[in-house]
N, C-alpha and C positions, 0 to 999 in steps of 0.2 A: 893721144898721149904724147904726140910730138916726135915719135920714132919714125921718121920719114924713110930711112933705109929699110926697116922691116916692112913698112907699108908697100914699098916698091916691090919687094919679094912676093908679097901676098897677091898683089894685083898684076904681076908681070904677065900672066897669061889670060887675064880677064879682057873681055871685049866691051866696048862702049855701044855696040849695036844691039839694041834690045828688041826682041820679037814682040810685036803688039799683043797685048792681053789685057783683060780687065776682070777683077774678082770682086763681086759685090757681097761678100760674106767673109767672116773670120778675119783675114788680113786686110781686106778692102784695098788691095794693091792694084797697080796698073803700070803699063809700060811708061806712061807719062810721068807717074810718080817716081819710077826708077830712074828716069833721065835726070830728074831733079836731085836724086840721091847721088848720082854720078857727078853732077856739077858741084855739089857740096863737098864731095870727097876730093875732087881736083883742086878746089880752093884750099882745103886743109893741107894738101900736099904741095902748095905753092906752084902749081902747074898753070901759069897764067894763060899761055897760048892755047892749050887744050881746053882750059876752062872757058875761055872766050868763045871758042867754037861751040861748046856745049851750051853756053848761055843763049846763043841764038836759037837753039832747038827748044829750050825751055821757055824762052820769051814767045816763040811762035805758038806754043801750047797755051800759055796764059792769055795771049791776046786774041786767040781764035774765038769763033762764035759757038764752038762746041760746049756742051754742058760738062762741067768738071766737078768731080766729087770733092767733098770737104778735104779729104786727105791729099788728093792730087794738088788742089789749090794751095793748101798749107805748105807742103813740101816744096812746091814751086816757088812760092814767095820767100820762104826761108833760104832757099839756095841762091836766089837772085840777090837777096839782102847780104848773104855771105860774100858773094862776089864783089858787090859794091863796097862793103866794109873792108875787104882785103885789098882790092886793087883800085879803089877809087872810081872815078867816072861820074859821080853824082854832082849835079850843080844845083844852085838855089833856084827855086821856082819863082819866076817873075812873069805874071800874066795879068791881063785886064779882062774880066768877064762881065758882059752886059746882059742882064736878064730883064726883058720888058722895060728898057730904059734906065734901069738901076745898075750902076757900076759897082763892081767888087774888085779891088786891087789885091792881088795875091803876091806877097813877098815873104817867102818862108823857105826853110831847108827841108820841110817835110816831103816825103815821097808821094803822099796822097793827101788830097784835101777835098772836102765835099761842100757844095753850095746847095742848100735846100730850095726847091722851087714849089710854090703853091699854085695849084690849078683851081683853087676855089674861086668861083665867079668869073672864070676866064674861059673863053672858047678856044684860045690858042696861046702859045708861048713863043716868043721870039728871043733868041739868045745868040751871042757872038763871043768868040774867044780870040784874044790877041796875045801871042807868045812873045814876050820881050826878053826872055832868058836865052841862054846859050844851048841848053839841052832840048831834047825832043819832049813834047807834051802829048799825052794820050787822053782824049776826052771821051767820057761815056755819059749817056743820058739814061738814067735808071728810073723806070716808071712802074710802080706797084699799086694795086688796088683791087677792089672787088666789084664785079658787075652789079648793077641795080637788080633788085628783086624781080624775078620773072624774066630776066634777060641773060641768064646763064646759057651757055652753049654746050650741047652734048658733044662728046668727043671720045676717042679712044686711040691708043697706040700700043700694039703688041699684046693687050689684054682686052677683054670685054666684060661688061657688067650688066645684069638685068635684075629687075625686082618684080615680085608678084605678091599681091595682098590676098589673103584668104581668111574666111570666117573659121570658126572652130570646128566646122564640119568638113573643111577642106575645099569649100567652094570659092572660086575667084570672085573678088569684090572690087568695087571702085572706091579708093580711099578719099575721093574728093567730097563725098557727102556721107558722113558717118553719123549714126544715131548715138546719142550720149549714153555712156555706160557699156558700150559694146566691146567685147574682147575679140581680138583678131591677130593674125600672124603676118609679119613681114618676112619674106624669104628672098634673100639676095644671093645670086649666083655669080661667081667670078670665074672666067675661063682663060687659061693660057692659050693664046692663038698659035703657039708652037714656032714662032719666028725667031726666038732668042734662046731656045733651050729652057732649062730649068730657071725659074724666077724665084729669087730669095727676098726676104724682108719686105713683103707686101703689107700695106696698111689700108684697111677698109674702114671708112668713117661713115656712120649712119647718124645724121642729125634728126631729131624728132621734133615735130611742131609742139609749141607750148600747150596746145589743147589736148595732147595725148600724154599718157604716162607709160613708162617702161615697166613691165613686170619682170623683176629679177628672179629668174627661175632657180638661181642658186640658193635663194633664201628658203625655198620650200622643198628643195631636194629633187625637183623635177627636171633638171637640166638635161638628163639623158633621154627624156621622152621627146625632145625636140629634134633629135637625130641630126645634130650639127656635124659638119665635116670637121676633121682634125685641124686645130690651130695651135699656135705657139703660146699666145696670150690674148686675153680679152678683158677690156676695161669697160665696165658698165657705169655710166654716169647718169645724172638726172635727165640730161637733155641729149645724150648721144651714147652710142656704143662703138668702141674702137676695137677692131679685131686684127691681129697680126699673124701672118701665115706664109707658107711657101707653096709654090705650084710647080709640079713636074710638067714636062712638055705635053701640051694638049690636055692637061688635067683641068677639071672643073671642081669647084668646091661651093657648097651652099651653106649659108648661115641663117638661122631663124631667130627672130626677135618677137616675143609676145608683147602686145600693146593693148592699151585700153583708151577709148575715146572718152575722156573724163570731163572736159569742160566745154560748154556750149559757146560757139562763136566762130569767127572766121580767122584762119591761121595760114601761115605759109609752110609748106612742106619742102625743106631744102633738098638740094641735089645730093645724090649718093656719089661718093668719091672714093676711088681706090687707086693707089700708086705704089711704085717701088720707092722705098725711102732713100735709096742711094743711087737711083738711076732715073733721071727726069724723062727718059724716053719711054718709060713704061707707066701708063696711066689709063684710066677710063672714068667717065663721069656721066651722070644722067642730067636731065633738066628738072628744076624744081617746079612746083605748081601750088596754086591756092587751093585750100580745102576748107570744109565746114564741118563743125560738130553741131548737130541739131538736137533739140530737146525731144525726149520721148513723148509720143502721143499718149494723152491721158484718155482712158476709156470712161465715158460718162454713162451713168445709169439713171434713166428717167423714173420718177416716182410720183404717185398721186398723193 
């Protein structure tokens, strides 16, 4: 509102020292986000010297290798932009980037620019960056992709996941070789290992091979018969089931999916993946595998 004097009175006894914390539900706040809010406030109050000291703290957070939530990142970038807009300090970007012999000249006032790099048909990528401007440049190489089929790696951090396949009599079966037309159950158990207290907003994704079909128990009113653990929401698609839930410390939950081996052939059974939607340090995944659906054996009757 521009009432600096009133703002001074309100924050007269406030401290800029924030106790570390992180909340992954409701407010999704963190001490890092709050540092950014302090920076934005100092900028609005024209406190350049204090804002510059706070800018260093926020910049350290944004440039660290730690995983940052969407909200922390957003508030951090907005507050830094507020400082640059208010007190200047930004200079034009002037650089020469060389990627595998191809030069790209950067001359712009943008704070961020991206250069796509194609790895198709290349065993390695060579690149160099020459800064011809007056300001500091920060370079990042971002690489995203999916591992080839069959080369996924099992892993877990702070939670564990396991899967068991059973026939309709409750006997454990091997999903790698199923007879066509068989009904069976996939039971997935997720356990909180107790290292981070209660875990919120977990997402479990079960992809199903194209040779199987998901039996949606909601359609025939038999969902309660599967004795699923409590969840917040479950989305059943043609090719996957996505389940969202919370876990108390050391708590385990089991979710059951009724399946049918419908189409004969060789298919890939994807990995099972569960993760906290707002905390990259909480995840678990299994390894995928190839499987077959074989045709039923026909009984032949000899006749004279």
